[in-house]
Structure formats: C-alpha cells, structure tokens
C-alpha atoms as a printed R data frame, in Angstrom:
    type eleno elety resid chain resno       x       y       z
1   ATOM     1    CA   MET     A     1   6.500  15.303   4.372
2   ATOM     2    CA   VAL     A     2   3.596  16.440   2.045
3   ATOM     3    CA   LYS     A     3   5.000  14.461  -0.774
4   ATOM     4    CA   THR     A     4   5.226  11.428   1.256
5   ATOM     5    CA   VAL     A     5   1.539  11.537   2.540
6   ATOM     6    CA   LEU     A     6   0.886  11.970  -1.210
7   ATOM     7    CA   LEU     A     7   3.074   9.354  -2.926
8   ATOM     8    CA   TYR     A     8   2.352   6.380  -0.319
9   ATOM     9    CA   PRO     A     9  -1.457   6.277  -0.449
10  ATOM    10    CA   ILE     A    10  -1.378   6.097  -4.333
11  ATOM    11    CA   ALA     A    11   1.619   3.582  -4.305
12  ATOM    12    CA   ALA     A    12  -0.546   1.416  -2.075
13  ATOM    13    CA   ILE     A    13  -3.534   1.658  -4.196
14  ATOM    14    CA   ALA     A    14  -1.096   0.395  -7.185
15  ATOM    15    CA   GLU     A    15   0.579  -2.055  -5.244
16  ATOM    16    CA   ILE     A    16  -2.686  -3.755  -4.176
17  ATOM    17    CA   GLY     A    17  -4.039  -3.298  -7.588
18  ATOM    18    CA   GLY     A    18  -1.408  -5.134  -9.051
19  ATOM    19    CA   CYS     A    19  -1.537  -7.988  -6.534
20  ATOM    20    CA   PHE     A    20  -5.222  -7.951  -6.815
21  ATOM    21    CA   ALA     A    21  -5.265  -8.370 -10.593
22  ATOM    22    CA   LEU     A    22  -3.003 -11.852  -9.974
23  ATOM    23    CA   TRP     A    23  -5.469 -12.817  -7.294
24  ATOM    24    CA   ALA     A    24  -8.408 -12.113  -9.506
25  ATOM    25    CA   VAL     A    25  -6.706 -14.408 -12.120
26  ATOM    26    CA   ILE     A    26  -5.978 -17.069 -10.106
27  ATOM    27    CA   ARG     A    27  -8.866 -17.158  -7.401
28  ATOM    28    CA   LEU     A    28 -11.633 -15.641  -9.199
29  ATOM    29    CA   ASP     A    29 -10.997 -16.942 -12.768
30  ATOM    30    CA   ARG     A    30 -10.603 -13.467 -14.358
31  ATOM    31    CA   SER     A    31  -9.105 -13.279 -17.883
32  ATOM    32    CA   PRO     A    32  -5.347 -13.403 -18.106
33  ATOM    33    CA   LEU     A    33  -5.348  -9.920 -19.512
34  ATOM    34    CA   TRP     A    34  -5.984  -8.825 -16.269
35  ATOM    35    CA   LEU     A    35  -2.194  -9.250 -15.457
36  ATOM    36    CA   VAL     A    36  -1.205  -6.693 -17.815
37  ATOM    37    CA   ALA     A    37  -3.090  -4.097 -15.796
38  ATOM    38    CA   GLY     A    38  -1.546  -5.610 -12.800
39  ATOM    39    CA   MET     A    39   2.114  -5.483 -13.911
40  ATOM    40    CA   ALA     A    40   1.640  -1.774 -15.055
41  ATOM    41    CA   ALA     A    41   0.449  -0.958 -11.812
42  ATOM    42    CA   LEU     A    42   3.272  -2.615  -9.765
43  ATOM    43    CA   LEU     A    43   5.840  -0.625 -12.026
44  ATOM    44    CA   LEU     A    44   3.820   2.407 -11.045
45  ATOM    45    CA   PHE     A    45   4.125   1.442  -7.273
46  ATOM    46    CA   ALA     A    46   7.674   0.906  -7.669
47  ATOM    47    CA   VAL     A    47   8.148   4.078  -9.416
48  ATOM    48    CA   LEU     A    48   6.156   5.919  -7.100
49  ATOM    49    CA   LEU     A    49   7.780   4.384  -4.004
50  ATOM    50    CA   ALA     A    50  11.410   5.606  -5.584
51  ATOM    51    CA   PHE     A    51  10.349   9.067  -5.536
52  ATOM    52    CA   THR     A    52   9.299   9.277  -1.512
53  ATOM    53    CA   PRO     A    53  11.857  11.865  -0.023
54  ATOM    54    CA   ALA     A    54  13.206   9.313   2.569
55  ATOM    55    CA   ASP     A    55  17.020   9.289   2.549
56  ATOM    56    CA   ASN     A    56  17.430   5.428   2.734
57  ATOM    57    CA   ALA     A    57  15.225   2.887   0.790
58  ATOM    58    CA   GLY     A    58  14.702   0.393   3.879
59  ATOM    59    CA   ARG     A    59  13.230   3.180   5.861
60  ATOM    60    CA   ALA     A    60  11.021   4.394   2.893
61  ATOM    61    CA   PHE     A    61   9.792   0.937   2.684
62  ATOM    62    CA   ALA     A    62   9.541   0.241   6.411
63  ATOM    63    CA   ALA     A    63   7.225   3.479   6.845
64  ATOM    64    CA   TYR     A    64   5.176   2.386   3.553
65  ATOM    65    CA   GLY     A    65   4.175  -0.692   5.393
66  ATOM    66    CA   GLY     A    66   1.918   0.941   7.506
67  ATOM    67    CA   VAL     A    67  -0.011   3.029   4.773
68  ATOM    68    CA   TYR     A    68  -0.073  -0.262   2.813
69  ATOM    69    CA   ILE     A    69  -1.700  -2.148   5.674
70  ATOM    70    CA   VAL     A    70  -4.446   0.509   6.143
71  ATOM    71    CA   ALA     A    71  -4.907   0.777   2.264
72  ATOM    72    CA   SER     A    72  -5.296  -3.210   2.055
73  ATOM    73    CA   LEU     A    73  -8.160  -2.684   4.785
74  ATOM    74    CA   ALA     A    74  -9.858   0.166   2.976
75  ATOM    75    CA   TRP     A    75  -9.578  -1.969  -0.386
76  ATOM    76    CA   LEU     A    76 -11.277  -4.864   1.606
77  ATOM    77    CA   TRP     A    77 -14.098  -2.522   2.486
78  ATOM    78    CA   ALA     A    78 -14.411  -0.688  -0.829
79  ATOM    79    CA   VAL     A    79 -13.444  -3.186  -3.484
80  ATOM    80    CA   GLU     A    80 -14.596  -6.654  -1.740
81  ATOM    81    CA   GLY     A    81 -17.374  -5.415   0.219
82  ATOM    82    CA   VAL     A    82 -16.178  -6.711   3.670
83  ATOM    83    CA   ARG     A    83 -15.893  -4.216   6.377
84  ATOM    84    CA   PRO     A    84 -13.043  -4.032   8.412
85  ATOM    85    CA   ASP     A    85 -13.879  -5.049  12.453
86  ATOM    86    CA   ARG     A    86 -12.765  -3.135  15.472
87  ATOM    87    CA   TRP     A    87  -9.497  -5.664  15.226
88  ATOM    88    CA   ASP     A    88  -8.607  -4.447  11.680
89  ATOM    89    CA   ALA     A    89  -9.045  -0.641  12.613
90  ATOM    90    CA   SER     A    90  -6.985  -1.175  15.763
91  ATOM    91    CA   GLY     A    91  -4.212  -2.895  14.057
92  ATOM    92    CA   GLY     A    92  -4.357  -0.536  10.998
93  ATOM    93    CA   LEU     A    93  -3.962   2.756  13.228
94  ATOM    94    CA   LEU     A    94  -1.147   0.910  15.150
95  ATOM    95    CA   CYS     A    95   0.773   0.335  11.865
96  ATOM    96    CA   LEU     A    96   0.380   4.092  10.728
97  ATOM    97    CA   ILE     A    97   1.718   5.112  14.321
98  ATOM    98    CA   GLY     A    98   4.481   2.853  13.564
99  ATOM    99    CA   ALA     A    99   5.061   4.263  10.256
100 ATOM   100    CA   GLY     A   100   4.923   7.799  11.798
101 ATOM   101    CA   VAL     A   101   7.608   7.134  14.300
102 ATOM   102    CA   ILE     A   102   9.549   5.692  11.579
103 ATOM   103    CA   LEU     A   103   9.296   8.889   9.169
104 ATOM   104    CA   LEU     A   104   9.349  11.419  12.058
105 ATOM   105    CA   GLY     A   105  11.718  10.405  14.536
106 ATOM   106    CA   PRO     A   106  14.665  12.226  15.344
107 ATOM   107    CA   ARG     A   107  17.546  11.051  13.629
108 ATOM   108    CA   ASP     A   108  21.413  11.808  14.388
C-alpha cells in the first residue's frame, strides 16, 4: 500500500505535465520543444504505473483514476492559478473514496 501511495501521485504529476505540454504548444503557443519534455513525462508516467503492486492492470488503472482527478485539481490551482470550488473538491473526494474501495476492497 505504501508503494502505491508513493507511485500514484508521482505518476499523476508526470501524466498531467506530459499532457499539459501538448496543451501549452497548441493552446498557449509555446515552443514545440515542450513536446520533448511532455513525451518524457508521459513515458515516466507509464513506467511508474507499471510498477504499482496491483495484480491486474485494469484495477491499477481504475484506482489511479481517482488520484489523477485530485492531482488535476491541484494542478489547476498550483499551475493555472484557478482555485477549485466546492464541487471540484467534493467530486475529487468522492473519486478518492472510489479509488480506495477499488484498491482496498476484499478479494476472493
């Protein structure tokens, strides 16, 4: 569980950063060189997610989704300067609870 708690947030930052690089090139008129860093970040994301201790990829990816959503809201605030509202926070919390159920639910 500790490994997952460490890997998921780092993977989320890498994924969001990689996707933001493309966003920045297309929507913010940044240099295409941003894509090099973006591709490296997306590769790091994929590698980190592959090392999560879940037995099944689909379950690992599903649980990661909740962490990704909360990390995206943190990115919204920290990088884009837009404070998440109560609906963002409520939705993010609901997603984290769902991720916890997926990860920690009893299995046969």
